[in-house]
ZAVO-937910 format. One record per atom (N, C-alpha, C, O): atom name; y, z, x. Coordinates in nm, 3 decimals. Layout:
BEGIN
<r a="CA" Y="Y" Z="Z" X="X"/>
...
! end
This chain:
BEGIN
<r a="N" Y="8.856" Z="23.734" X="-3.643"/>
<r a="CA" Y="8.926" Z="23.697" X="-3.761"/>
<r a="C" Y="8.927" Z="23.817" X="-3.858"/>
<r a="O" Y="8.824" Z="23.880" X="-3.883"/>
<r a="N" Y="9.042" Z="23.845" X="-3.910"/>
<r a="CA" Y="9.063" Z="23.961" X="-3.998"/>
<r a="C" Y="9.069" Z="23.909" X="-4.145"/>
<r a="O" Y="9.142" Z="23.814" X="-4.175"/>
<r a="N" Y="8.991" Z="23.972" X="-4.232"/>
<r a="CA" Y="8.993" Z="23.937" X="-4.372"/>
<r a="C" Y="9.041" Z="24.055" X="-4.454"/>
<r a="O" Y="8.978" Z="24.160" X="-4.452"/>
<r a="N" Y="9.151" Z="24.041" X="-4.527"/>
<r a="CA" Y="9.201" Z="24.151" X="-4.607"/>
<r a="C" Y="9.118" Z="24.163" X="-4.733"/>
<r a="O" Y="9.118" Z="24.073" X="-4.817"/>
<r a="N" Y="9.047" Z="24.273" X="-4.746"/>
<r a="CA" Y="8.966" Z="24.293" X="-4.866"/>
<r a="C" Y="9.025" Z="24.389" X="-4.963"/>
<r a="O" Y="8.952" Z="24.449" X="-5.041"/>
<r a="N" Y="9.153" Z="24.409" X="-4.962"/>
<r a="CA" Y="9.216" Z="24.496" X="-5.059"/>
<r a="C" Y="9.180" Z="24.446" X="-5.200"/>
<r a="O" Y="9.158" Z="24.327" X="-5.220"/>
<r a="N" Y="9.173" Z="24.535" X="-5.294"/>
<r a="CA" Y="9.131" Z="24.490" X="-5.430"/>
<r a="C" Y="9.208" Z="24.378" X="-5.490"/>
<r a="O" Y="9.150" Z="24.294" X="-5.558"/>
<r a="N" Y="9.345" Z="24.373" X="-5.467"/>
<r a="CA" Y="9.425" Z="24.267" X="-5.526"/>
<r a="C" Y="9.391" Z="24.138" X="-5.462"/>
<r a="O" Y="9.370" Z="24.039" X="-5.532"/>
<r a="N" Y="9.383" Z="24.132" X="-5.327"/>
<r a="CA" Y="9.351" Z="24.010" X="-5.259"/>
<r a="C" Y="9.213" Z="23.960" X="-5.296"/>
<r a="O" Y="9.193" Z="23.840" X="-5.315"/>
<r a="N" Y="9.116" Z="24.052" X="-5.308"/>
<r a="CA" Y="8.981" Z="24.019" X="-5.340"/>
<r a="C" Y="8.972" Z="23.958" X="-5.481"/>
<r a="O" Y="8.900" Z="23.861" X="-5.504"/>
<r a="N" Y="9.050" Z="24.020" X="-5.576"/>
<r a="CA" Y="9.053" Z="23.975" X="-5.710"/>
<r a="C" Y="9.112" Z="23.834" X="-5.721"/>
<r a="O" Y="9.057" Z="23.747" X="-5.788"/>
<r a="N" Y="9.226" Z="23.812" X="-5.652"/>
<r a="CA" Y="9.289" Z="23.682" X="-5.649"/>
<r a="C" Y="9.197" Z="23.577" X="-5.587"/>
<r a="O" Y="9.193" Z="23.464" X="-5.636"/>
<r a="N" Y="9.126" Z="23.611" X="-5.486"/>
<r a="CA" Y="9.033" Z="23.521" X="-5.424"/>
<r a="C" Y="8.922" Z="23.478" X="-5.519"/>
<r a="O" Y="8.886" Z="23.361" X="-5.529"/>
<r a="N" Y="8.870" Z="23.580" X="-5.590"/>
<r a="CA" Y="8.764" Z="23.547" X="-5.693"/>
<r a="C" Y="8.818" Z="23.460" X="-5.801"/>
<r a="O" Y="8.751" Z="23.366" X="-5.842"/>
<r a="N" Y="8.939" Z="23.486" X="-5.849"/>
<r a="CA" Y="9.000" Z="23.400" X="-5.944"/>
<r a="C" Y="9.014" Z="23.258" X="-5.900"/>
<r a="O" Y="8.988" Z="23.165" X="-5.976"/>
<r a="N" Y="9.055" Z="23.240" X="-5.777"/>
<r a="CA" Y="9.070" Z="23.102" X="-5.721"/>
<r a="C" Y="8.935" Z="23.033" X="-5.715"/>
<r a="O" Y="8.926" Z="22.914" X="-5.743"/>
<r a="N" Y="8.832" Z="23.104" X="-5.678"/>
<r a="CA" Y="8.694" Z="23.047" X="-5.671"/>
<r a="C" Y="8.646" Z="23.011" X="-5.808"/>
<r a="O" Y="8.586" Z="22.906" X="-5.827"/>
<r a="N" Y="8.673" Z="23.100" X="-5.909"/>
<r a="CA" Y="8.636" Z="23.065" X="-6.047"/>
<r a="C" Y="8.705" Z="22.942" X="-6.098"/>
<r a="O" Y="8.646" Z="22.859" X="-6.166"/>
<r a="N" Y="8.836" Z="22.930" X="-6.062"/>
<r a="CA" Y="8.908" Z="22.811" X="-6.107"/>
<r a="C" Y="8.854" Z="22.682" X="-6.042"/>
<r a="O" Y="8.845" Z="22.578" X="-6.107"/>
<r a="N" Y="8.818" Z="22.691" X="-5.911"/>
<r a="CA" Y="8.758" Z="22.575" X="-5.845"/>
<r a="C" Y="8.627" Z="22.540" X="-5.908"/>
<r a="O" Y="8.598" Z="22.422" X="-5.925"/>
<r a="N" Y="8.545" Z="22.638" X="-5.944"/>
<r a="CA" Y="8.414" Z="22.609" X="-6.005"/>
<r a="C" Y="8.438" Z="22.545" X="-6.135"/>
<r a="O" Y="8.375" Z="22.444" X="-6.167"/>
<r a="N" Y="8.529" Z="22.602" X="-6.216"/>
<r a="CA" Y="8.555" Z="22.543" X="-6.351"/>
<r a="C" Y="8.605" Z="22.399" X="-6.345"/>
<r a="O" Y="8.565" Z="22.314" X="-6.424"/>
<r a="N" Y="8.694" Z="22.374" X="-6.247"/>
<r a="CA" Y="8.753" Z="22.243" X="-6.234"/>
<r a="C" Y="8.660" Z="22.141" X="-6.171"/>
<r a="O" Y="8.683" Z="22.021" X="-6.188"/>
<r a="N" Y="8.558" Z="22.182" X="-6.102"/>
<r a="CA" Y="8.465" Z="22.093" X="-6.035"/>
<r a="C" Y="8.359" Z="22.042" X="-6.134"/>
<r a="O" Y="8.257" Z="22.106" X="-6.156"/>
<r a="N" Y="8.388" Z="21.925" X="-6.195"/>
<r a="CA" Y="8.294" Z="21.879" X="-6.297"/>
<r a="C" Y="8.163" Z="21.839" X="-6.244"/>
<r a="O" Y="8.066" Z="21.830" X="-6.320"/>
<r a="N" Y="8.153" Z="21.813" X="-6.112"/>
<r a="CA" Y="8.024" Z="21.778" X="-6.049"/>
<r a="C" Y="7.926" Z="21.894" X="-6.054"/>
<r a="O" Y="7.805" Z="21.872" X="-6.042"/>
<r a="N" Y="7.974" Z="22.020" X="-6.072"/>
<r a="CA" Y="7.890" Z="22.134" X="-6.070"/>
<r a="C" Y="7.809" Z="22.135" X="-6.197"/>
<r a="O" Y="7.707" Z="22.204" X="-6.201"/>
<r a="N" Y="7.849" Z="22.061" X="-6.304"/>
<r a="CA" Y="7.780" Z="22.060" X="-6.428"/>
<r a="C" Y="7.696" Z="21.934" X="-6.444"/>
<r a="O" Y="7.639" Z="21.911" X="-6.550"/>
<r a="N" Y="7.690" Z="21.853" X="-6.339"/>
<r a="CA" Y="7.610" Z="21.729" X="-6.341"/>
<r a="C" Y="7.483" Z="21.753" X="-6.269"/>
<r a="O" Y="7.477" Z="21.831" X="-6.175"/>
<r a="N" Y="7.375" Z="21.682" X="-6.317"/>
<r a="CA" Y="7.252" Z="21.693" X="-6.249"/>
<r a="C" Y="7.242" Z="21.591" X="-6.138"/>
<r a="O" Y="7.296" Z="21.480" X="-6.151"/>
<r a="N" Y="7.172" Z="21.626" X="-6.025"/>
<r a="CA" Y="7.156" Z="21.536" X="-5.923"/>
<r a="C" Y="7.054" Z="21.429" X="-5.968"/>
<r a="O" Y="6.994" Z="21.444" X="-6.075"/>
<r a="N" Y="7.034" Z="21.325" X="-5.890"/>
<r a="CA" Y="6.939" Z="21.221" X="-5.925"/>
<r a="C" Y="6.794" Z="21.280" X="-5.932"/>
<r a="O" Y="6.714" Z="21.247" X="-6.019"/>
<r a="N" Y="6.766" Z="21.371" X="-5.833"/>
<r a="CA" Y="6.635" Z="21.433" X="-5.831"/>
<r a="C" Y="6.615" Z="21.524" X="-5.955"/>
<r a="O" Y="6.505" Z="21.530" X="-6.011"/>
<r a="N" Y="6.722" Z="21.594" X="-5.998"/>
<r a="CA" Y="6.708" Z="21.681" X="-6.113"/>
<r a="C" Y="6.691" Z="21.601" X="-6.240"/>
<r a="O" Y="6.620" Z="21.640" X="-6.332"/>
<r a="N" Y="6.762" Z="21.482" X="-6.244"/>
<r a="CA" Y="6.744" Z="21.393" X="-6.361"/>
<r a="C" Y="6.595" Z="21.341" X="-6.370"/>
<r a="O" Y="6.536" Z="21.330" X="-6.477"/>
<r a="N" Y="6.543" Z="21.311" X="-6.253"/>
<r a="CA" Y="6.405" Z="21.270" X="-6.251"/>
<r a="C" Y="6.311" Z="21.379" X="-6.296"/>
<r a="O" Y="6.217" Z="21.351" X="-6.370"/>
<r a="N" Y="6.334" Z="21.501" X="-6.254"/>
<r a="CA" Y="6.255" Z="21.615" X="-6.294"/>
<r a="C" Y="6.265" Z="21.641" X="-6.442"/>
<r a="O" Y="6.166" Z="21.677" X="-6.506"/>
<r a="N" Y="6.387" Z="21.624" X="-6.498"/>
<r a="CA" Y="6.403" Z="21.640" X="-6.645"/>
<r a="C" Y="6.325" Z="21.535" X="-6.718"/>
<r a="O" Y="6.264" Z="21.565" X="-6.820"/>
<r a="N" Y="6.325" Z="21.413" X="-6.671"/>
<r a="CA" Y="6.247" Z="21.306" X="-6.733"/>
<r a="C" Y="6.100" Z="21.334" X="-6.730"/>
<r a="O" Y="6.029" Z="21.309" X="-6.827"/>
<r a="N" Y="6.052" Z="21.388" X="-6.618"/>
<r a="CA" Y="5.909" Z="21.422" X="-6.607"/>
<r a="C" Y="5.879" Z="21.532" X="-6.704"/>
<r a="O" Y="5.777" Z="21.526" X="-6.774"/>
<r a="N" Y="5.965" Z="21.633" X="-6.711"/>
<r a="CA" Y="5.944" Z="21.740" X="-6.809"/>
<r a="C" Y="5.939" Z="21.688" X="-6.953"/>
<r a="O" Y="5.854" Z="21.729" X="-7.032"/>
<r a="N" Y="6.030" Z="21.601" X="-6.986"/>
<r a="CA" Y="6.037" Z="21.542" X="-7.121"/>
<r a="C" Y="5.904" Z="21.470" X="-7.155"/>
<r a="O" Y="5.850" Z="21.484" X="-7.265"/>
<r a="N" Y="5.853" Z="21.395" X="-7.057"/>
<r a="CA" Y="5.728" Z="21.321" X="-7.077"/>
<r a="C" Y="5.611" Z="21.418" X="-7.094"/>
<r a="O" Y="5.525" Z="21.401" X="-7.181"/>
<r a="N" Y="5.610" Z="21.515" X="-7.011"/>
<r a="CA" Y="5.492" Z="21.613" X="-7.022"/>
<r a="C" Y="5.503" Z="21.697" X="-7.148"/>
<r a="O" Y="5.401" Z="21.743" X="-7.199"/>
<r a="N" Y="5.624" Z="21.718" X="-7.201"/>
<r a="CA" Y="5.636" Z="21.796" X="-7.327"/>
<r a="C" Y="5.568" Z="21.726" X="-7.441"/>
<r a="O" Y="5.522" Z="21.792" X="-7.533"/>
<r a="N" Y="5.560" Z="21.594" X="-7.440"/>
<r a="CA" Y="5.496" Z="21.522" X="-7.548"/>
<r a="C" Y="5.347" Z="21.547" X="-7.558"/>
<r a="O" Y="5.284" Z="21.528" X="-7.662"/>
<r a="N" Y="5.292" Z="21.590" X="-7.443"/>
<r a="CA" Y="5.144" Z="21.617" X="-7.441"/>
<r a="C" Y="5.111" Z="21.760" X="-7.453"/>
<r a="O" Y="4.995" Z="21.798" X="-7.439"/>
<r a="N" Y="5.211" Z="21.845" X="-7.478"/>
<r a="CA" Y="5.186" Z="21.993" X="-7.491"/>
<r a="C" Y="5.159" Z="22.031" X="-7.634"/>
<r a="O" Y="5.208" Z="21.970" X="-7.729"/>
<r a="N" Y="5.076" Z="22.137" X="-7.644"/>
<r a="CA" Y="5.059" Z="22.196" X="-7.781"/>
<r a="C" Y="5.179" Z="22.285" X="-7.808"/>
<r a="O" Y="5.259" Z="22.313" X="-7.718"/>
<r a="N" Y="5.192" Z="22.327" X="-7.930"/>
<r a="CA" Y="5.303" Z="22.416" X="-7.970"/>
<r a="C" Y="5.298" Z="22.542" X="-7.887"/>
<r a="O" Y="5.402" Z="22.589" X="-7.840"/>
<r a="N" Y="5.183" Z="22.598" X="-7.868"/>
<r a="CA" Y="5.168" Z="22.723" X="-7.791"/>
<r a="C" Y="5.211" Z="22.705" X="-7.649"/>
<r a="O" Y="5.276" Z="22.792" X="-7.593"/>
<r a="N" Y="5.174" Z="22.588" X="-7.587"/>
<r a="CA" Y="5.216" Z="22.564" X="-7.450"/>
<r a="C" Y="5.365" Z="22.545" X="-7.437"/>
<r a="O" Y="5.423" Z="22.585" X="-7.337"/>
<r a="N" Y="5.429" Z="22.483" X="-7.540"/>
<r a="CA" Y="5.573" Z="22.468" X="-7.539"/>
<r a="C" Y="5.643" Z="22.600" X="-7.546"/>
<r a="O" Y="5.743" Z="22.621" X="-7.476"/>
<r a="N" Y="5.593" Z="22.693" X="-7.630"/>
<r a="CA" Y="5.653" Z="22.822" X="-7.647"/>
<r a="C" Y="5.638" Z="22.900" X="-7.513"/>
<r a="O" Y="5.735" Z="22.960" X="-7.467"/>
<r a="N" Y="5.519" Z="22.899" X="-7.452"/>
<r a="CA" Y="5.495" Z="22.966" X="-7.330"/>
<r a="C" Y="5.590" Z="22.907" X="-7.221"/>
<r a="O" Y="5.647" Z="22.984" X="-7.143"/>
<r a="N" Y="5.607" Z="22.780" X="-7.215"/>
<r a="CA" Y="5.694" Z="22.719" X="-7.119"/>
<r a="C" Y="5.837" Z="22.757" X="-7.137"/>
<r a="O" Y="5.908" Z="22.785" X="-7.040"/>
<r a="N" Y="5.882" Z="22.760" X="-7.264"/>
<r a="CA" Y="6.018" Z="22.804" X="-7.296"/>
<r a="C" Y="6.040" Z="22.951" X="-7.255"/>
<r a="O" Y="6.145" Z="22.982" X="-7.198"/>
<r a="N" Y="5.947" Z="23.041" X="-7.282"/>
<r a="CA" Y="5.956" Z="23.179" X="-7.244"/>
<r a="C" Y="5.964" Z="23.194" X="-7.090"/>
<r a="O" Y="6.045" Z="23.271" X="-7.038"/>
<r a="N" Y="5.879" Z="23.119" X="-7.019"/>
<r a="CA" Y="5.880" Z="23.124" X="-6.869"/>
<r a="C" Y="6.014" Z="23.076" X="-6.818"/>
<r a="O" Y="6.072" Z="23.139" X="-6.730"/>
<r a="N" Y="6.065" Z="22.964" X="-6.873"/>
<r a="CA" Y="6.190" Z="22.908" X="-6.829"/>
<r a="C" Y="6.306" Z="23.001" X="-6.853"/>
<r a="O" Y="6.395" Z="23.016" X="-6.769"/>
<r a="N" Y="6.304" Z="23.062" X="-6.969"/>
<r a="CA" Y="6.405" Z="23.164" X="-7.007"/>
<r a="C" Y="6.401" Z="23.283" X="-6.906"/>
<r a="O" Y="6.506" Z="23.330" X="-6.861"/>
<r a="N" Y="6.282" Z="23.327" X="-6.872"/>
<r a="CA" Y="6.269" Z="23.434" X="-6.781"/>
<r a="C" Y="6.324" Z="23.401" X="-6.644"/>
<r a="O" Y="6.395" Z="23.481" X="-6.583"/>
<r a="N" Y="6.288" Z="23.279" X="-6.595"/>
<r a="CA" Y="6.334" Z="23.233" X="-6.466"/>
<r a="C" Y="6.486" Z="23.223" X="-6.458"/>
<r a="O" Y="6.546" Z="23.256" X="-6.356"/>
<r a="N" Y="6.548" Z="23.178" X="-6.567"/>
<r a="CA" Y="6.694" Z="23.172" X="-6.571"/>
<r a="C" Y="6.755" Z="23.309" X="-6.564"/>
<r a="O" Y="6.858" Z="23.328" X="-6.499"/>
<r a="N" Y="6.695" Z="23.404" X="-6.629"/>
<r a="CA" Y="6.746" Z="23.540" X="-6.626"/>
<r a="C" Y="6.735" Z="23.600" X="-6.486"/>
<r a="O" Y="6.826" Z="23.669" X="-6.440"/>
<r a="N" Y="6.618" Z="23.574" X="-6.418"/>
<r a="CA" Y="6.597" Z="23.619" X="-6.284"/>
<r a="C" Y="6.702" Z="23.552" X="-6.192"/>
<r a="O" Y="6.760" Z="23.620" X="-6.108"/>
<r a="N" Y="6.725" Z="23.425" X="-6.206"/>
<r a="CA" Y="6.821" Z="23.355" X="-6.127"/>
<r a="C" Y="6.959" Z="23.418" X="-6.147"/>
<r a="O" Y="7.029" Z="23.443" X="-6.049"/>
<r a="N" Y="6.998" Z="23.443" X="-6.267"/>
<r a="CA" Y="7.125" Z="23.513" X="-6.294"/>
<r a="C" Y="7.138" Z="23.640" X="-6.226"/>
<r a="O" Y="7.242" Z="23.669" X="-6.166"/>
<r a="N" Y="7.032" Z="23.723" X="-6.232"/>
<r a="CA" Y="7.028" Z="23.851" X="-6.166"/>
<r a="C" Y="7.043" Z="23.835" X="-6.015"/>
<r a="O" Y="7.114" Z="23.913" X="-5.952"/>
<r a="N" Y="6.978" Z="23.737" X="-5.957"/>
<r a="CA" Y="6.982" Z="23.715" X="-5.813"/>
<r a="C" Y="7.127" Z="23.675" X="-5.775"/>
<r a="O" Y="7.182" Z="23.731" X="-5.681"/>
<r a="N" Y="7.185" Z="23.584" X="-5.845"/>
<r a="CA" Y="7.322" Z="23.547" X="-5.817"/>
<r a="C" Y="7.419" Z="23.662" X="-5.831"/>
<r a="O" Y="7.507" Z="23.679" X="-5.747"/>
<r a="N" Y="7.403" Z="23.740" X="-5.935"/>
<r a="CA" Y="7.490" Z="23.858" X="-5.958"/>
<r a="C" Y="7.476" Z="23.957" X="-5.838"/>
<r a="O" Y="7.575" Z="24.011" X="-5.788"/>
<r a="N" Y="7.350" Z="23.977" X="-5.794"/>
<r a="CA" Y="7.324" Z="24.064" X="-5.685"/>
<r a="C" Y="7.387" Z="24.019" X="-5.552"/>
<r a="O" Y="7.443" Z="24.097" X="-5.475"/>
<r a="N" Y="7.372" Z="23.886" X="-5.530"/>
<r a="CA" Y="7.430" Z="23.827" X="-5.411"/>
<r a="C" Y="7.581" Z="23.835" X="-5.408"/>
<r a="O" Y="7.643" Z="23.857" X="-5.304"/>
<r a="N" Y="7.642" Z="23.817" X="-5.528"/>
<r a="CA" Y="7.784" Z="23.823" X="-5.536"/>
<r a="C" Y="7.837" Z="23.966" X="-5.508"/>
<r a="O" Y="7.944" Z="23.985" X="-5.449"/>
<r a="N" Y="7.758" Z="24.061" X="-5.552"/>
<r a="CA" Y="7.794" Z="24.203" X="-5.527"/>
<r a="C" Y="7.794" Z="24.232" X="-5.381"/>
<r a="O" Y="7.878" Z="24.307" X="-5.333"/>
<r a="N" Y="7.698" Z="24.173" X="-5.306"/>
<r a="CA" Y="7.681" Z="24.200" X="-5.165"/>
<r a="C" Y="7.770" Z="24.115" X="-5.076"/>
<r a="O" Y="7.789" Z="24.147" X="-4.959"/>
<r a="N" Y="7.824" Z="24.007" X="-5.128"/>
<r a="CA" Y="7.901" Z="23.910" X="-5.047"/>
<r a="C" Y="8.048" Z="23.945" X="-5.045"/>
<r a="O" Y="8.117" Z="23.937" X="-5.147"/>
<r a="N" Y="8.098" Z="23.985" X="-4.927"/>
<r a="CA" Y="8.242" Z="24.011" X="-4.916"/>
<r a="C" Y="8.322" Z="23.882" X="-4.906"/>
<r a="O" Y="8.333" Z="23.823" X="-4.798"/>
<r a="N" Y="8.374" Z="23.841" X="-5.012"/>
<r a="CA" Y="8.452" Z="23.714" X="-5.014"/>
<r a="C" Y="8.592" Z="23.741" X="-4.973"/>
<r a="O" Y="8.674" Z="23.649" X="-4.968"/>
! end
């Protein structure tokens, strides 16, 4: 199978993927398991001190940044 990776084709392919992601409303919904995890986090937050909440927020922010970096790196390596 031959895949044309010329810059124009590659750009158009990325644009199509971006449109599909934007139009897919399910991508922005939490799964049932994720909803359960959110509920568990909400309940545990009520028992945290202010310092514990700040530390948890900082850790969560760092993990989101790491995840963004990993996705960005994978996209750079992935010939779509």
